[in-house]
C-alpha atoms as one frame of an Amber mdcrd trajectory, in Angstrom:
protein
   0.000   0.000   0.000   2.857   2.402   0.799   4.337   1.804  -2.660   1.008
   2.759  -4.247   0.794   5.861  -2.053   4.239   7.010  -3.184   3.488   6.404
  -6.856   0.148   8.213  -6.498   1.826  11.189  -4.830   4.477  11.377  -7.560
   1.816  11.401 -10.279  -0.280  13.966  -8.400   2.589  16.384  -7.688   4.701
  15.638 -10.802   7.672  15.436  -8.444   9.740  12.299  -7.844  12.241  13.871
  -5.445  10.988  11.467  -2.759  12.630   8.673  -4.777  15.819  10.509  -5.653
  16.417  12.013  -2.206  15.913   8.706  -0.401  17.502   6.256  -2.876  14.321
   4.251  -3.355  15.200   1.704  -6.043  12.840  -0.627  -7.873  13.480  -3.247
  -5.167  11.386  -1.195  -2.743   8.302  -1.309  -4.979   7.383  -4.965  -4.692
   4.321  -5.672  -6.789   4.637  -2.288  -8.518   7.903  -2.794 -10.405   6.382
  -2.097 -13.830   4.620   1.165 -12.830   7.835   2.328 -11.126   9.887   1.582
 -14.266   7.314   3.253 -16.515   7.463   6.512 -14.546  11.253   6.491 -14.467
  11.604   5.703 -18.168   9.025   8.343 -19.132  10.954  10.975 -17.195  14.267
   9.868 -18.718  12.875   9.942 -22.276  10.559  12.989 -22.126  11.955  15.004
 -19.240   8.811  14.965 -17.076   6.623  12.769 -14.902   3.717  11.282 -16.911
   0.269  12.676 -16.163  -2.391  10.465 -14.630  -4.193   9.875 -17.926  -1.011
   8.606 -19.584  -0.218   6.399 -16.603  -3.735   4.921 -16.368  -3.830   4.180
 -20.079  -0.845   1.931 -19.453  -2.083   0.504 -16.128  -5.903   0.667 -16.170
  -6.256  -1.814 -13.279  -4.383   0.376 -10.808  -6.558   2.619  -8.622  -4.583
   5.697  -7.606  -5.229   7.062  -4.113  -5.300  10.509  -2.486  -2.259  11.013
  -0.271  -1.916  13.518   2.582   0.909  11.838   4.505   4.328  13.485   4.710
   7.299  12.239   2.682   8.979  11.119   5.900   6.039   8.897   6.842   5.951
   7.332   3.373   9.703   6.743   3.234   9.803   5.209   6.716   6.859   2.998
   5.768   8.276   1.667   2.504  11.661   1.021   4.091   9.979  -1.010   6.815
   8.067  -3.009   4.190  11.299  -3.579   2.233  13.075  -4.845   5.350  10.148
  -7.168   6.070  10.239  -8.670   2.562  13.999  -9.143   2.860  13.729 -10.803
   6.270  10.884 -13.260   5.568  12.789 -15.636   3.228  15.768 -15.619   5.599
  13.603 -16.555   8.582  11.821 -19.226   6.567  15.129 -20.799   5.509  16.409
 -20.685   9.075  13.262 -22.532  10.188  13.868 -25.238   7.555  17.506 -25.687
   8.601  16.561 -25.922  12.263  14.646 -29.138  11.504  17.873 -30.875  10.450
  20.926 -28.949  11.621  20.732 -26.236  14.263  24.412 -25.325  13.836  23.954
 -24.781  10.096  20.849 -22.730  10.784  22.721 -20.509  13.248  25.676 -20.067
  10.898  23.413 -19.162   7.981  21.421 -16.725  10.088  24.555 -14.937  11.368
  25.863 -14.383   7.843  22.457 -13.427   6.412  21.651 -10.956   9.181  24.823
  -8.997   8.406  23.330  -7.941   5.088  19.913  -7.281   6.585  20.377  -3.720
   7.789  17.614  -1.183   8.444  17.764   1.854   6.164  16.868   4.805   8.380
  15.987   8.316   7.269  18.646  10.478   8.864  18.813  14.117   7.835  20.497
  17.322   8.824  21.618  20.723   7.615  25.148  22.086   7.576  24.628  25.488
   9.204  28.103  26.557   8.051  27.768  25.685   4.382  24.152  26.883   4.361
  24.754  30.050   6.378  23.623  32.251   3.460  20.073  30.856   3.745  20.036
  31.992   7.365  20.992  35.522   6.354  18.361  35.549   3.584  15.694  34.479
   6.063  16.749  37.211   8.499  16.388  39.847   5.772  12.933  38.513   4.884
  11.857  38.574   8.530  13.094  42.144   8.826  11.570  43.537   5.621   8.407
  41.408   5.395   7.179  40.973   8.957   3.661  40.146   7.761   5.006  37.060
   5.974   6.462  35.721   9.211   4.203  36.901  12.019   0.523  37.563  12.749
  -0.367  40.169  15.341  -2.673  38.820  18.067  -5.169  41.662  18.397  -3.684
  42.439  21.837  -1.138  45.186  21.159   0.527  44.929  24.547   0.812  41.139
  24.240   2.472  41.572  20.847   5.097  43.737  22.558   5.950  40.747  24.770
   5.807  37.864  22.288   6.074  39.577  18.888   2.800  38.045  17.776   2.056
  34.596  16.376   4.822  33.059  14.306   3.489  31.794  10.984   5.373  28.526
  11.168   6.722  26.281  13.894   4.079  27.636  16.278   1.971  25.673  18.741
   0.389  28.441  20.824  -1.291  27.130  23.990  -3.863  29.139  25.942  -4.744
  27.598  29.299  -6.797  28.399  32.363  -9.437  26.877  34.579 -13.065  26.574
  33.484 -14.992  29.754  32.591 -11.986  32.067  32.710 -12.206  33.375  29.114
  -9.958  30.946  27.199 -12.336  30.564  24.259 -12.981  34.306  24.060  -9.272
  35.097  23.920  -8.788  32.353  21.325 -11.560  33.718  19.124 -10.377  37.294
  19.658  -7.010  36.337  18.160  -8.688  34.470  15.299 -11.017  37.387  14.568
  -8.052  39.754  14.436  -6.122  37.501  12.027  -9.234  37.382   9.836  -9.553
  41.186  10.048  -6.040  41.637   8.677  -6.943  39.561   5.647  -6.126  35.895
   6.267  -8.073  32.622   6.187  -8.853  31.222   9.641 -10.040  27.771  10.657
 -11.749  27.338  14.036 -12.688  23.974  15.557 -15.462  24.326  18.116 -16.267
  21.125  20.024 -18.831  22.716  22.350 -20.556  25.422  20.287 -22.190  25.371
  16.860 -21.068  27.559  13.978 -23.739  30.215  14.595 -22.790  30.589  18.261
 -19.168  31.082  17.250 -20.447  33.484  14.591 -22.285  35.598  17.166 -19.085
  35.874  19.188 -17.314  36.912  16.001 -19.900  39.673  15.475 -19.343  40.836
  19.048 -15.563  40.832  18.762 -15.518  42.311  15.268 -18.180  45.011  15.630
 -19.045  45.173  19.372 -22.622  43.938  18.975 -24.103  42.890  22.302 -23.481
  39.161  22.552 -26.329  38.705  24.993 -28.723  40.438  22.617 -27.562  38.267
  19.712 -27.835  35.025  21.663 -31.140  35.863  23.341 -32.748  37.623  20.376
 -33.328  40.840  22.333 -34.460  44.167  20.900 -31.223  45.854  21.975 -29.987
  45.259  18.414 -32.046  46.683  15.575 -32.833  44.009  13.016 -32.198  46.222
   9.973 -28.818  47.403  11.243 -27.733  43.839  11.953 -28.925  42.700   8.517
 -26.914  45.474   6.867 -23.814  44.440   8.798 -24.309  40.789   7.816 -24.586
  41.768   4.135 -21.399  43.822   4.401 -19.397  40.744   5.424 -19.723  39.349
   1.886 -17.363  42.106   0.718 -14.538  40.171   2.391 -13.007  37.360   0.360
 -11.008  35.698   3.133 -12.610  32.908   5.145 -13.436  32.196   8.763 -14.299
  28.482   8.696 -15.929  26.939  11.772 -16.043  23.152  12.078 -17.278  20.832
  14.811 -16.341  17.222  15.610 -19.287  16.097  13.473 -17.548  17.636  10.451
 -14.617  15.303  11.200 -16.831  12.215  11.652 -16.355  12.691  15.407 -12.603
  12.000  15.132 -10.414  15.075  14.830  -7.059  13.674  13.708  -3.863  15.202
  12.356  -4.460  13.660   8.923  -7.939  15.159   8.730  -6.617  18.532   9.897
  -4.160  18.522   6.991  -6.988  17.873   4.530  -9.085  20.598   6.192  -6.248
  23.116   5.926  -5.674  22.255   2.281  -9.376  22.353   1.382  -9.979  25.857
   2.747  -6.435  27.210   2.191  -6.190  28.133   5.870  -3.449  30.441   7.144
  -4.098  29.768  10.846  -6.084  27.158  12.755  -7.496  27.191  16.284  -8.724
  24.231  18.319 -10.983  25.081  21.247 -10.017  22.064  23.342  -7.068  19.760
  22.647  -8.716  16.907  24.579 -11.316  16.538  21.824  -8.663  15.346  19.379
  -7.966  11.685  18.525  -4.418  10.354  18.744  -3.506   8.536  15.523  -0.500
   7.000  17.270  -2.577   5.491  20.077  -1.523   2.034  21.211  -3.403  -0.197
  23.581  -2.442   0.738  27.110  -1.563   4.355  26.379  -2.825   6.696  29.081
  -4.220  10.211  28.727  -0.827  11.803  29.299   0.787   9.826  26.477  -2.113
  10.537  24.150  -2.031  14.311  24.705   1.760  14.377  24.420   1.519  12.602
  21.052  -1.188  14.987  19.831   0.708  18.122  20.846   3.890  16.806  19.232
   2.001  16.026  16.015   0.368  19.480  16.010   3.783  21.110  16.156   5.007
  18.904  13.296   1.912  19.904  11.310   2.750  23.569  11.839   6.334  23.008
  10.697   5.293  20.991   7.659   2.454  23.237   6.428   3.714  26.610   7.747
   0.412  27.143   9.552   0.342  28.274  13.194  -1.818  26.213  15.552  -3.636
  27.779  18.514  -5.102  25.425  21.115  -7.058  25.788  24.343  -6.044  23.596
  27.271  -7.744  23.105  30.617  -5.946  23.809  33.873  -6.373  21.289  36.659
  -7.602  21.930  40.194  -4.213  23.142  41.455  -5.224  26.570  40.173  -7.865
  26.890  42.920  -5.421  28.303  45.442  -4.641  31.158  43.084  -8.167  32.500
  42.904  -7.358  35.195  45.470  -3.782  35.903  44.368  -2.237  38.003  41.619
  -1.003  35.005  39.682  -2.281  32.777  36.914  -1.971  28.959  36.721   1.565
  27.648  36.245   2.722  25.157  33.600   2.447  22.303  36.099  -1.300  23.005
  36.197  -1.864  21.898  32.586  -4.349  19.108  32.898  -3.334  15.510  32.123
  -0.036  16.247  30.374   3.173  18.207  30.860   4.042  17.056  27.333   1.738
  19.781  26.006   3.867  22.494  27.611   7.029  20.769  26.407   5.894  20.739
  22.768   4.351  24.221  22.804   6.286  27.166  21.388   4.273  29.688  23.424
   2.056  29.244  26.491  -0.304  31.949  27.752  -1.958  31.511  31.146  -5.232
  33.294  31.990  -7.280  34.116  35.059 -10.335  36.326  35.504 -10.745  38.270
  38.749 -13.983  39.064  40.497 -13.866  42.710  39.391 -13.784  41.811  35.677
 -10.024  42.010  35.100  -8.567  39.388  32.778  -5.011  38.554  33.776  -2.547
  37.195  31.213   0.905  35.809  31.862   3.459  34.496  29.368   4.540  31.161
  30.832   6.638  29.999  27.896   8.064  31.263  24.629  10.966  29.604  22.880
  12.387  32.775  21.427  11.745  35.335  24.142  11.427  36.110  27.805   8.788
  34.569  30.059   6.930  36.039  32.990   5.412  39.048  31.234   2.079  39.998
  32.833  -0.830  41.987  31.410  -4.223  43.051  32.754  -7.274  43.820  30.627
 -10.661  45.197  31.551 -12.871  42.697  29.757 -16.266  43.880  28.571 -17.732
  40.462  27.828 -20.985  41.637  26.292 -19.332  43.983  23.786 -16.186  41.923
  23.242 -13.815  44.725  24.277 -10.453  44.064  25.943  -9.061  47.319  27.353
  -5.506  47.352  28.659  -5.162  48.285  32.324  -1.689  49.619  33.163   0.029
  48.544  36.345  -0.424  50.767  39.394   2.948  52.411  38.883   2.260  53.252
  35.228   1.513  56.815  34.177  -2.058  56.165  33.102  -4.414  56.168  36.098
  -7.348  53.845  36.472  -9.774  56.716  35.815  -8.525  56.912  32.230  -9.075
  53.174  31.801 -12.633  53.570  33.035 -13.190  56.317  30.462 -11.999  53.869
  27.798 -14.575  51.334  28.989 -17.332  53.928  28.709 -16.038  54.880  25.248
 -16.321  51.269  24.077 -19.907  51.082  25.282 -20.647  54.311  23.473 -18.926
  52.961  20.349 -21.261  49.980  20.413 -24.339  52.182  20.449 -22.865  54.388
  17.702 -22.046  51.321  15.616 -25.716  50.430  15.490 -26.580  53.891  14.275
 -24.011  53.723  11.472 -25.584  50.692   9.818
């Protein structure tokens, strides 16, 4: 099956570098020797990989398959199959010899095993010889920031973490229940959509319309309570005009639920989802709702979540798409309810592997007076420990920065900002 997957991928992408870069000879394609030779000979004679129609005219009985697996997975798989096919006849002959002469069987096996060596995929990059690529990337990062980073929608947070990196980014947001994790997640997603990119949002607990109402609140400060309860606080005509105006935007905000993934949200399905909608960023509102494709009987929750977080980071590296996930804090955060802190990394529920694999970790806590506290608990390329406070107007979706007590801006000015946001909401209705 792996051989067919590789041949299908070559025909689909018109690229056989997977064969050349990994020295996959015809011996690896047991049962598919003729198709392998046909592709190679066509390229040698005509200078290109044959298209699917040409290939199928020659091999009409072969059913090509859609392939979303990485080259590394396919290469590891076909090398394992090759080793298996090499080992079987040796083991069979050893079994025959054992019936008559155990010494001869042992001698044969020792000599045969010497030639039976696993062929591992071992890579690397010479950072001395390839130093120029490092310089080129630095120049790109400096001159084209938008190609390398998304802002979060929280200006002060961006000052601490320089936004969301557009590759190699597993951004974890964690807190206890009902502390605002999902709101902060969707706030970041809404902002990335507002600056022109395609966003994918997986919502295990809310339907697409509920997520959409939050989007309306975050994007245009419509009262979320009025939207959800169908209250008269929002004029129907003004809301209809706003809804019509959204069609002027060509970028997507795609909301999916577990049902859209046949109740199994896996890494392979995420890759297909990203490709289908051409997503630039994805968000998962609950990592525990994902299914571990590497699960083995006996694996516990910690192992499963560690595998998933590791695979999410690999997905980000492979597809150059940042991944934002919400994670639940365990009960150790209870003692902090009356303190100035937010949950620590040890409080991540069921798995410290999530924190290990994450590139950034943001901890949240909401106080009784409506202040949302943020603290940077981890970032691979920056300092940790940065703390921010925001006055959170839940109903209008506003997050207003509250300076520390020793900052120049007094609390009275922050309160004026809150009143200004409420006024903006009422003015927004009038403008539609």
